[in-house]
N, C-alpha and C positions, 0 to 999 in steps of 0.2 A: 684125441691126441695121444693118450696113453697106449691105445692100440697101435698107432703108428710107431711109437717109441719101442714097443715090444717087437715090432717088425723090423727094427733097425734104423729108424730115423734118428738123427742127431739132435741133441738138446743143449742149449746154452741158457742158463738161468742167471739173471742179474738181479740179485735181491740180497739185502743185508741179512735176512733170516735164512735159516737152513730149513726150507719148506720141503714137503714130501717129494716134490719133483726132483730135488737134488739127489736123493737116494732113498729108494724104497724097494720092496720086492719087485723084481722084473723091470724096474725103471731106474736109470742112473744118468744124471746129466754129464755130458762130455766136459763142460766147463761150468763152474759156479763162480761167477764174478761177484764176490761178497763185498758190496759197496759199504762204505761207512754210512751209518744212518744219516738221513737228510741230504744225501748226495745223489746225483743222478749220473747214470752211465751216459756219456755223451753219444748222441746219435751219429756224430761225425766219425766215430771210431772206424767203422768199416771203410768209409771213404778215405780217411787218412792212411789207413793201412793198405788198402787194396786199390785205391783209385777207381777208375772207371773200367778196370779190367773185367772181362767176363760178361759185359752187358750184351754182347752179341750184336749190338746195333750202335756203333759209334755216333755220338751226337744226339741220340734219342732224348736223353734227359734234358739237354740244352734246348731242344726245340719244344719240349712239353712243360718245362718248369721255368717260370719267370724268375729271373735273377740267379739262375743256376751258375753261370760263370763266376759271378761275384762270390757266391756261397762256396764254390769249389776252391777258389783262391784263398778265401778266409780260412777254410777248414784245413788247407794244406800247410798253413803256417806252423812253424816249430812250436809255438806256444799252445797249439791245440793237439799236439801229439800225445799218444798214450803215456810216454815218459814224463811229459810236462804235467799231466793231470793225475799221475799216480799218487802224489802226496795228498791230493784233494779227495780222490775217490777211495783210496786205500786198496785199489786193485792193482796187482803187479802188471806192468806194461807188457811183459811177455805173454801173460794170460790173455790180456785184452787183444793183442795182435793175433794170437793163435785162434781165439774164438772168432774174431772178425774174418780171418781167412777161412775158417770152417764154414761160416755163414755165406761168405762170398762164393765159395766153390760148391755150395750145396744144391744148386739147381733150384727146384721149387722150394720155397720157404714160407714161413709164416711167423709173424710177431704177435705175441699175446701179451697184453699188459692189463694191469688193474687200474682202478680209478686214480691212484696216486699220480700217474703220468699225466692224465688229462686235467687233473685239478691243481697241479703244481703251478705256481705263479709264473714260472718261466718255461712251462711245458710247450713242446712243439711236436707235431706229427709230420713226418717226412714221407 
């Protein structure tokens, strides 16, 4: 991963800590979404910000994901917007939107996460 970052890949770090990937020699995150401790960055952020734009195949998610339409409707509600969750997460809504757009427009992407995501009582993988 660090090699790809040195070659120009973009990086978004969502972590309350200032870990080495945020800034170190030769590597610097484009966005550091510094969540309040014990809060999660909502996986809905990209969808709420960017919708289904850029998928290249309209309807693909709806055909392959059971309950997708209900989820998309739920996630599009104002109470799930970055502005609504800013007081909960402590991350400025404009930073969340900018990071979500960067991810949505990035082409090939990867999400790396630690055990906290999978062991959280309300954790989900999308």
